[in-house]
Each structure stands twice: as C-alpha cells, then as structure tokens.
N, C-alpha and C positions, 0 to 999 in steps of 0.2 A: 520544494522538495519533490523529487521524482521517485517513483517506486516501481518495483517489478512483482508486485503481489499477483497480478493476473498470471504471469508465467509460472510461478510456483504453485498457485492454486490449480491451474490447468494441468501441470505436471502430476498433481495428486488426483486428477480427475474429480475435482470438487467444484460444485456450483457456487455461485455467489450466495445463494440462499442458504446452503449448508454451512458455508464459512460464517455467514452472518448469524445463523442460529447458534453456532458454537461460541461466537464472540458476544452473543446477547445484544446484537444491534440489528438494524434493518438491512435488507438487501440493498436498499438505496444508499445507505451509508457506505457499504463495501464498494458499490459502483462509483460513488463520488470519490472515494479514496483512490481506486484504481485509475480513474480518469484525471487524477491530480487536481480535483476541484475542491478537495477538503483534506486537510492534514489531521490525522488522528491524534488523539491524546497519547501521551507516553504509555499509559496503561493499555489502551487499545492496540497500540503498535506492538507491545510485548505479547499481548494475547494472540494477535495474528501470527507473529513470528513463532510462538510456541506451537500453535495449531499446525502451522505449515512446516514445523521442525527445521527452522532456519534461524539465523540471528537477525536482529533488527538491522544491523549494518548491511546484511545481504539484501534486505527488502527495500531500504530507503537510502537515497543519496541526496544529501543537502547541497543546494546551490545558492550562492549569494545572489541577490537581485542584480547587482552590477555585472556578474558573470553571465547571467541569463541574457541581458541586453547585448553584451559583446558577442556572445555566441549567435544570437539571432541576426545580427548585422553582418557577421563575417561569412 
C-alpha cells in the first residue's frame, strides 16, 4: 500500500510529532507509515484521515504484490 500522508500533512503545515500526538501514536510510527514501511490499522488510518480532513481513499492506494513486481521491471 502506498500513501500520500506526507503531502497532506505538509499542506496543513503539521509536523509528524503533532500528527502523532493527535493520533496517540509515536512520531516513529507516522514516519514508518509515510515511508511505506508499516501499514496502519484501519482505526489508525481513519484517525489520520479525519485529522487531515481527507478520506482514507485519498490517503492510501492499494497495490497487489504482482502489480508492484511488474511495475518495477517495466
């Protein structure tokens, strides 16, 4: 899954720490999510979307593993 949390967060001039505090998670968790190293729970995804005033669909884009491989080789 890829996401554009960083874009929406920066558009709102919000630091990772502030977003993390509002979501009640660590700054490292937000960093890992933004860098596609961790997929958040559904609950956390909705919290982030609500805080950033966007939909979950706007934040996250699901990619099947086979599609990732094809795109990387093309």
